C-alpha positions in Angstrom: 24.9 24.7 -12.2 23.6 24.7 -15.1 20.3 25.3 -16.4 19.9 21.1 -16.9 20.8 20.6 -13.6 18.4 23.1 -12.4 15.6 21.9 -14.2 16.8 17.8 -13.5 16.2 19.0 -9.3 12.6 20.2 -10.4 11.9 16.9 -12.5 13.2 15.1 -9.5 10.8 17.1 -6.8 8.0 17.0 -9.3 8.5 12.8 -9.4 8.0 12.5 -5.9 4.5 11.4 -5.5 3.3 13.8 -1.9 -0.4 13.5 -2.5 -1.6 14.7 0.8 1.3 12.6 2.2 4.8 11.2 2.0 6.7 14.0 2.1 9.4 12.3 3.9 10.7 10.8 1.0 10.9 14.7 -0.8 12.2 15.9 2.4 14.9 13.3 2.4 15.9 14.4 -1.3 16.2 17.9 -0.7 18.4 16.9 2.7 20.8 15.2 0.5 21.0 17.8 -1.6 22.3 20.1 1.2 23.8 17.2 3.2 27.6 17.9 1.5 27.5 21.5 3.2 27.0 20.0 6.8 29.3 21.7 9.1 30.2 24.6 6.8 27.6 26.5 8.6 24.8 24.7 7.5 22.1 22.6 9.2 19.7 19.9 8.5 16.6 18.9 10.8 13.6 17.0 9.9 10.6 17.8 12.1 8.1 15.0 12.0 4.4 15.6 11.9 3.2 11.8 11.5 4.0 9.0 9.8 5.7 9.8 6.4 5.2 13.4 6.7 8.5 15.4 7.7 8.8 19.0 7.8 12.3 19.8 6.6 14.4 22.8 7.9 17.4 23.7 6.5 19.6 26.7 8.8 22.5 28.3 6.4 24.7 30.7 8.4 25.2 31.6 12.3 23.8 34.1 13.7 22.4 38.1 12.4 19.2 39.1 10.5 17.3 35.7 9.6 15.2 35.3 6.6 13.0 32.7 5.9 12.3 30.9 2.7 9.6 29.0 2.3 7.7 26.4 0.6 5.1 23.1 1.1 5.9 19.5 -0.6 2.8 18.3 -0.6 0.5 18.5 -3.8 -3.2 17.9 -4.7 -4.7 15.1 -6.1 -4.6 14.9 -9.8 -8.0 13.9 -10.5 -9.0 12.2 -13.3 -6.2 11.1 -15.1 -7.8 10.8 -18.7 -7.7 14.7 -18.4 -4.0 14.4 -18.5 -2.1 14.8 -21.7 0.8 13.0 -19.8 1.4 11.4 -16.7 1.2 14.1 -14.0 4.7 12.7 -11.9 6.7 11.9 -14.9 7.3 15.4 -15.7 7.2 16.7 -19.3 8.5 19.8 -21.0 6.8 20.8 -24.3 7.6 24.4 -25.4 9.3 26.0 -22.8 6.8 24.7 -20.4 7.5 22.0 -17.9 4.1 19.7 -17.1 3.2 17.6 -13.9 1.3 18.0 -10.9 2.8 20.2 -8.7 4.4 21.9 -11.4 2.8 25.4 -10.5 1.7 25.0 -6.7 4.1 24.9 -5.7 7.1 22.5 -6.6 8.6 25.0 -8.7 8.6 27.9 -6.2 10.1 25.2 -3.6 12.9 24.0 -6.6 13.4 27.3 -7.3 14.8 28.1 -3.6 16.4 25.2 -3.2 18.5 25.4 -6.4 19.0 29.3 -5.7 20.5 28.3 -2.2 22.5 25.4 -3.4 24.5 27.6 -5.7 25.0 30.6 -3.1 26.9 27.2 -1.2 28.6 26.4 -4.4 29.9 30.0 -5.0 30.9 29.9 -1.2 28.6 33.5 -0.8 29.3 34.8 2.6 26.4 36.7 3.7 26.3 38.6 7.5 22.9 37.0 8.7 21.1 33.5 8.5 18.7 32.0 6.0 16.0 29.4 6.7 14.5 27.1 4.5 11.0 26.3 5.6 9.8 23.1 3.6 6.6 22.1 4.9 3.8 19.0 5.3 0.2 19.3 4.7 0.0 23.0 3.6 -3.1 21.9 0.7 -5.5 20.5 3.4 -4.2 22.4 6.5 -1.2 24.0 7.0 -0.5 21.7 9.4 3.5 21.7 8.9 3.9 25.3 9.3 1.8 25.1 12.4 3.9 22.3 14.2 7.4 24.7 13.2 5.1 27.9 14.6 4.4 25.6 17.6 8.3 24.2 18.0 9.7 28.0 17.5 11.4 27.9 14.2 9.8 31.3 12.8 10.7 32.7 16.6 13.7 34.2 15.2 12.5 35.5 11.4 13.1 38.9 10.5 11.2 38.5 7.6 9.9 35.8 5.3 9.4 34.9 1.3 6.6 32.2 0.4 7.9 30.8 -2.9 4.0 30.3 -3.8 2.7 31.2 -7.4 2.3 34.7 -8.1 2.0 35.6 -11.7 5.4 34.7 -12.5 6.8 37.1 -10.0 4.7 40.0 -11.5 2.9 40.1 -8.2 3.9 40.2 -4.3 0.7 38.8 -2.0 1.3 40.7 1.5 -2.3 40.0 3.0 -5.1 37.0 2.8 -8.4 36.2 4.3 -8.8 33.7 7.7 -10.2 30.8 6.7 -13.0 28.5 9.0 -14.3 25.5 8.0 -16.9 24.7 10.3 -19.2 21.5 10.5 -22.2 21.5 13.2 -24.4 18.2 14.0 -28.3 17.9 14.2 -29.8 15.0 16.7 -33.0 14.8 16.5 -35.3 11.7 17.1 -37.0 9.0 14.5 -40.0 8.7 13.5 -42.7 7.4 11.2 -43.4 10.3 8.7 -47.2 9.7 9.2 -46.5 10.3 12.9 -43.9 13.2 13.0 -45.3 14.3 16.3 -43.9 11.6 17.9 -40.0 12.5 16.5 -37.8 15.6 16.3 -36.7 16.7 13.2 -32.9 17.2 12.9 -33.0 18.6 9.6 -35.7 21.5 11.1 -32.9 22.2 13.7 -30.1 22.4 11.6 -32.4 24.7 9.1 -33.0 27.1 12.3 -29.1 27.4 12.9 -28.4 28.0 9.4 -30.9 30.7 9.5 -29.4 32.5 12.1 -25.7 31.7 11.4 -26.0 33.6 7.9 -28.3 36.1 9.4 -25.7 36.6 12.3 -22.7 36.5 9.7 -24.0 39.2 7.1 -24.4 41.7 9.8 -20.2 41.7 10.0 -20.6 44.1 6.9 -17.6 46.4 7.8 -15.2 45.9 4.5 -11.4 45.8 4.8 -9.8 48.0 2.5 -7.7 45.9 1.1 -9.1 42.2 1.5 -12.9 43.2 1.8 -15.8 41.5 3.4 -16.5 38.7 5.7 -18.1 36.0 3.0 -19.9 32.6 4.6 -21.1 30.2 2.1 -23.1 27.0 3.4 -21.6 24.4 1.2 -22.3 20.7 2.4 -25.3 19.5 4.0 -27.0 15.5 4.7 -29.5 14.3 6.8 -32.2 11.8 7.5 -31.9 8.2 6.8 -35.2 7.8 4.3 -37.9 9.5 2.4 -41.0 8.0 5.2 -38.8 9.1 8.7 -38.3 11.7 10.5 -34.6 12.2 10.5 -32.7 11.5 13.8 -29.2 13.0 12.2 -28.7 15.8 9.9 -25.1 17.5 9.4 -24.1 20.9 7.9 -21.0 22.3 6.8 -19.8 25.7 6.0 -17.0 27.9 4.9 -16.1 31.4 6.2 -13.1 33.7 4.9 -12.9 36.2 8.0 -10.6 39.8 7.7 -8.7 41.6 10.5 -11.8 43.5 12.1 -13.8 40.2 12.8 -10.5 37.8 13.6 -11.5 33.8 14.0 -12.5 34.1 17.8 -15.3 36.7 16.9 -16.8 33.9 14.4 -16.4 31.4 17.0 -17.9 33.3 19.5 -20.9 34.1 17.1 -21.5 30.5 16.1 -21.2 28.8 19.3 -23.5 31.7 20.7 -26.2 30.7 18.4 -25.7 26.8 19.6 -25.9 27.1 23.3 -29.4 29.7 22.7 -30.7 27.0 20.2 -29.7 24.3 22.6 -32.0 25.9 25.4 -34.9 25.3 23.2 -36.8 22.1 23.6 -35.7 19.5 21.0 -32.5 20.8 20.0 -29.2 19.1 20.3 -26.8 21.0 18.3 -22.9 20.7 18.2 -19.9 22.3 16.1 -16.4 21.7 15.5 -13.9 23.1 13.1 -11.0 22.5 10.8 -8.8 24.1 9.0 -9.3 27.1 10.9 -6.3 30.1 9.6 -6.4 33.4 11.3 -6.3 36.5 8.7 -3.2 38.3 7.7 -3.3 41.6 7.8 -0.4 43.8 5.5 1.1 47.0 4.3 1.7 47.1 0.5 4.2 49.7 1.5 6.3 47.4 3.8 10.0 47.7 3.4 10.6 43.9 2.7 7.7 44.6 -0.2 9.8 47.7 -1.6 12.7 45.8 -1.3 11.5 42.6 -3.6 10.3 45.3 -5.8 13.4 46.5 -5.9 15.7 43.6 -6.5 12.8 42.5 -9.3 13.2 45.3 -11.3 17.0 45.4 -11.3 17.6 41.9 -11.8 14.5 40.5 -14.0 13.2 44.3 -15.3 9.8 44.7 -14.0 8.0 45.8 -10.9 5.7 43.2 -9.0 2.5 44.9 -7.9 1.3 44.0 -4.3 -1.8 42.1 -4.3 -4.3 40.3 -1.5 -5.6 36.8 -1.4 -9.0 35.0 -0.5 -7.2 31.9 -0.3 -5.1 30.6 2.6 -1.0 29.9 3.1 1.5 28.8 5.1 2.3 32.7 6.8 -0.5 32.6 8.4 1.0 29.9 10.6 4.5 31.5 10.5 3.7 35.0 11.6 1.8 33.4 14.8 5.4 33.3 16.0 6.3 35.1 19.2 8.4 37.5 17.1 6.5 40.5 14.6 7.9 40.3 10.8 6.4 40.6 7.3 5.5 37.7 5.3 5.4 37.9 1.2 4.2 35.7 -1.5 6.3 35.4 -4.7 7.0 32.8 -6.9 6.8 31.3 -10.4 3.6 30.1 -11.5 0.6 31.7 -12.7 -3.4 30.0 -12.8 -2.7 26.6 -13.1 -3.0 25.5 -9.9 -5.0 22.3 -9.6 -5.7 21.6 -12.8 -5.1 19.0 -15.1 -2.1 19.4 -17.5 -0.6 21.7 -14.6 2.3 23.6 -15.8 5.2 26.4 -15.0 6.9 28.5 -17.4 10.4 27.7 -17.2 11.7 31.2 -18.0 9.6 32.1 -14.7 11.5 29.4 -12.6 14.8 30.2 -14.0 14.2 34.1 -12.7 12.8 32.8 -9.6 16.2 31.1 -9.1 17.7 34.3 -9.6 15.8 36.6 -7.6 15.9 34.4 -4.9 19.8 34.6 -4.8 19.7 38.6 -5.5 17.1 38.9 -2.8 18.8 37.2 0.4 21.8 39.6 -0.5 19.8 42.7 -0.7 18.1 41.9 2.4 21.1 41.3 4.4 23.2 44.4 2.7 
């Protein structure tokens, strides 16, 4: 492809609006690019998650080691359009930067993988193995697509996985990240006039009792992981009551916990549910808990062979050596590495610190570098 053709693929991918939905349209577009090669050791599968939300799996090759490339198709809402200098879904190039929602997170990475694989097919590259493109839905709101693909076994044959999320324009390699638990506690009380509080049950007071115990207990999990640091806990949402002169009959609280391998998610579930059970044995308490967006922590080794290989390829092809880093955020790799087979998952892709911001952009030299890197990395992985 010419650079103009490479750029046009990125522009098209950004122009398809996939704000927490509608990934099927983007999956159809990407599938159409690979369609001419079907039957030539290329297979295309769409794996539905929900109406209008199709994951896409493109498999190139037949047998041998399996290298996965992954990127998510959804983007976050652009927010206040007045904060944008241009239409977020009409990509614009200015000063060697491409502006648009998802340009950084992470449609430039996804486009770079797609272009890299298409160019390898165009050139007739013969690799002694298999490449699997895993394009997912719902990463921004819970890694739903990656979870579905993992459940159906699409990651069970991987020998290594590269996720094209932004990582300092390929100057860094993210190899480990904290887990995530979003929890929601509901407290049910009994309404009464505030002048006669003894006739009611204060749902907010009971919720505060849970909050104090949860904070104290989770703070005692003070072991520090050598690369990810400590478990963190933030109570971030609270709502309750009906009006100022009534004893509140219901209240809800939400919190966010970032877990580490030393305290995996199940340990946290057991702790929170233990507090709930203990409080519910006391008169007047009626608490319940549920979870959303759970992701297990993903440990890693900064000296893993896959990381060393990525560093070698980047140095030879791009002239710099990306450094291993860790993250407190979540990514699809946390789902894929729950598969039946153990493998290393790394993040390296174009884009830097512009994710989720107005006037999001990607530096085009980094996008073109990513295309070159993903091609060379595939050759190095198999050879």
